[in-house]
N, C-alpha and C positions, 0 to 999 in steps of 0.2 A: 615531486609528487609522491604522496603516500596513499595507502589503501587501508580502509577499515572494513572488515567483513564480520558479519554477525550470524549466529546460527544456533540451532538446537536440534540434535538428533537428525542431522542431514545426511549422514552416511557418505555414500559415493558422490552425492551431489556436492558435498563440501570439498572432496578431493578435486573435482573439476573446477570449482570456484577458486580455490587457493592456488592450484597449479596455474590457472590463467592469470591470477593476480600477481603471482611471483614472476611471471614472464614479463610483466609490465614494470615492476618496481621491486627492489629488495626490501623496501620499507612497508611491510604488510603486517597488520595486527589482526588477529582473530579473537573475537569476544564470544565466549560460550555461555549460554543461559541454561545451565543445569542439565546438560546432555547426559543421558544414561547409556549412550553408545560409546564408541571409541573416538569421538570427534576431537577431543582435546589431544590425545596421543597422536592422532593422524595429523592435526595441524602442526604440532611441534616437530614431527618427523619430516614434514615438508619444508620446514624452515621459517614458518610464521611465528611471530611473537604472540603468545597466548595470554589472554586475560580471562580468568574465571570469575564470573559475577558472584558476589556474596549472596548466599541463599536467604539471608535474613531480610533482605530488602526485595519487595516485589519486582519481578522482571517486567521490563518494557523494552521494545526495540529502541526507543529514544534513549533510555538509560544505557543500553549496551553500546550504542553509537557514541554517546558522550564519553563513556569510560574508555572506549577504544581510541577515540580522538585524543584524549588526554595522554594515554600511553604512547601514542604515535608521536605527539608533539614533544613529549619528554625525551624520547629516544632520538628524534630527528627535529630539533627546534628550528631548522632553516627551511622546512617545507613550506611552500606557498599554496599548494593545491592538495585537496584530499578527495579521494573517490570512495564513496560509501557504497557497499554492495551487500546484498543478502546472500546467505550461504547456499541457497538453492539456485544461484545464478552463475553462469560462466561468462566471463568478460570476452567480448569479441575483440580480437587484437587490433583491428583497424580503427576502432572508436577512439581510443585514448589520444593518439597523436593529433587528430583533428579537434577533439574537445579541448585539449591543452592549448592549442593554437588559438581557438576561439576565445577562451578565457583570458589568455595573455594579451590578445589584441583589443579587447573591448572592456574598458575599465568599469563600465556601468553594469556589466553582467556579473552576477554573483554565483550562478549555478548554470551548468551546461549538462543536459541529458540528451539521450538519443532514443532509439526505438528498442524497447524490450520485446523480444519474441518468445512465444511459448515453444519449448523444445518438442513437445509431442501434442500438437493441437488436435490430431485425429484420434487420440487415445480415448477421449470421452467428450461428451457435449460440454462438460464443465471446463475442460481444458481449452476447448475451442472458444468458449465465452471469454476466458482469460486473454486469449490471443487477440480477440476483438477489442477487449478493454485496453490492452496496451497500445493499440494502433491509434494514437492521438495525433492531431495536426502538428506540423513543424512550425517553427518561428517563435516569437515571444509567447510564453505560456504563463499561466497563473500559478502553476505548481509543478513539482517534479515528483517522482516516485521514490522507492527505496534505493534505487541505483542512480547515482548522480555525482558529477565532479563539481566540487565547491571551492570557492576561493577561501582560504584559511582566514584571512583578515575579516571577510564578510561574515563567515560563520561565527567567529569569536565576537563580532560587534553586536550580535543579537543574543548572545549567551547560549548558542547551540540549540539542541532539541529540548523541548519541554518534556521532562521525564514523567509528568503526570498524565500525558496523553498516551493511551494504550493502543490506538490505531489512528492512522491519518496524521502522524506526527510530521511527515514531510510537507504536506500542504500547509499545516499550521506554521511551520518554520518559514515557508515561503511567504505567507501573509506578513510576517514580521519583517522579512527582507524587503518585500515590495513597499511596505509602509515607510521604509527609509530611502526609497527611491532606487533601489537595486532591481535588476531584472533577472528573469529566469528564461533561459534559451533552450529550445529543443531543436536539435539538428537532425537532418535526414541521413542518419547513419545508424546501422544496427549497433546496439550497445551491449546487450546481454541476452543470453539464452536462459529462459526461466523454466523451471520444472515444477509446475503447480501440483501435479500428482493428485488431482481431484477425480476420484472415480465413483464416489457415492453421493447421492442426493443430500444425505445428512451433512457431508462436508461442505457442499455448496451452501446449504442452509446456514450453517454456523459462520461461514465466511460473510454472508450477507447480514447476519446479526451483528457481526463485528463492524461491518460497514455502517450500519445504522447507528451503532454506538459512536463511531467516529464522526458521523454527520452531526449528531446531537451535541457532542462535546465541542466540536469545532464551532458550531453555531453559538453555543453558550459563551465561548471565549471571544469570538470575533464577529458575532452576528450583527452588531451595530453598524450603522453607516460610518465610513464609506465602504468598509470591507464586505459586509453582508455575506460573510463566509458561510457557505452551505445552508443558508436560510431557505432558499428555494427547494433544495433537496429534502430538508426536514419537513417542510410543509407538504410537499408532494407525497412523501411516505405516510405522513399522518392522515392525509385525506384518502388516498387509495388503498393503503395497507391496513388502516385502522377504522376510520370513519365510515367508509363505504360498507365493509363487512358488518360492522356493528349496526348501522342503520338498516341494512338488509335483514339481519336477524331480528331486529326490533319490529320492523314492519311485518315480518312473517308471523309474529305472535298475534297481531291484530287483524291480519288478512288471510287467515287460514293457510299460511304458507306461500301465498302469491308474492309477498314482499321479497322472498328470496331471489326472485328474478332480477331485482335491482343489481345484485352483485355481478352476475355474468354479463348483464347488459352494460353496466358501467365499465367493467374491465375490458369488454369488447371494444368500447369506444376508445379507451386509453390505448389498447393494443393496436388499433387501426391508426391512431395518431403517431405512435412510435414507429410503426411499419412504414408509413408514408415518409416520415422524416429520415429514416435510415436506409430506405430501399436503394437509392443511388449509390451510397457509400459501401453497403455491405453485400448487395447482390443476392446470391443464393443463401447467405446466412441470415437474411433479414427476418425470416419467420422464427428461427431459433432465438435470435437476439430479442425480438419483440415479446415472445412468450415468456422468457425468463426475466425480462425487465419488469413485466407486469406482475408476475407472481412473486418476484423478489421484493415487492413493496411490503409484503407481510413480515418476513423476517427482519427487514430493515426497520420497519415500524416497531417491532418488538425490541430490537437493539436500542432504539431511541428511548423506549420505555425503561429498558434496563438501566441506561445511563441516568435518566431522570430519577428513578427510584433510588439508585445508589447515592446520587447527589442529595436527595431529600433526607436519606437516613444517615448521611455522613460516612458512607462506607468507602473504603479504598478500592479504586478501580483495579480489576484483575484482567490479565490478558485473556483473549478468547482465541483458542487454538482450533484449527480445523484440519491440520495435517496429522498423519500418522508417521511413525518413524520410517525413514527411508529403507528400502531394500538394501541389504548389505551393511546395515548399521548395527554391528554386533560388538 
C-alpha cells in the first residue's frame, strides 16, 4: 500500500499529514502545487518523495493526484492499493488496517473510505458545517471524497482522475468506476482529521462557488441517464439560487416592491423543508445547517454560471481557492 498526499501552503497541517502517512507506509509521495511556504522542504525532510508540479500547466487536485500516483507506481511497481489524502488531513491510525482488509476481501469493491472528521468543529460555524458535511451514511456509497483507499488496478482501468475537473473530481471518478460494475464502500471507522480553517464568510462563499462549479461540470459530463450525476443539485441551485431571486426582483419592479416578498417566503418554505428532513439526524445543529443550505444556493448557482460561461467562451477552468496559507507556513 502506498500513499499520495497533495497540498499547497498547508504549513503545520502538512507535517501532521505526512507524519501520519509515513507511520502507515514508507511509500509516501507528496505532490506540491506551487506552495510559497516551506512545504517542499518540510516534506523532503520528513522522508516523503516530493513532486513539484510544473507551473506552466494549470493546477488541479486531479492532476496532482495523477502525477503523484505515477511517481508512486514508478518507485513501487508492486503496490496493489493506494491511499489518496489531502495535505490538510491527518490519517487516523486505526483506519488503514480495516480498510485494507475490506478491499482485499471484496473483489467488487474499488474504493474504501471512512469518516472524515473536522479537527476544530467549534472554531467557527463554517467548520461545524464541514463536520456535518463529512458525516455521511456508511455502507455502499455513490462516491468518496478526497481521502480514500483505492485498488490500483481499478484506478488504472478507468484512467485515473480527469484532470480537467477542477472540483468534485472524486465523485466524477466514482461515476466511471460504478459504470464498470465496481463499488464504493464507506466503513464506520474514523479515517482522517481535517482542518478546514474556514473563519470568514467570504471563505465559505468561495467554497460554495467551487461546489456549484463542480455540480455544473459533473452534470455536463455525466448528467445523461443512467448516471444523472448531480442533475438534481444543479436544478435545485438554478431554481432557488437564481430563478427565485430574479423573479422576486422582477416582480418588485411592477408591484411597487411587494414582489420582493416572494424571495423570503420561498426561501422560508425551502428552509422548513430542509429543517424537517434533517432534524432527526442533526438535532441541535439543524437550524444552522438549514440556514446555510438555503443561502448557499446563491453562490452555488453563481458557480454553475461561472462554469457555463467558461465553457461557452472556451476558457480553461481555473481552481477556486478558499483557504489562506496555514499558520506556521513560513
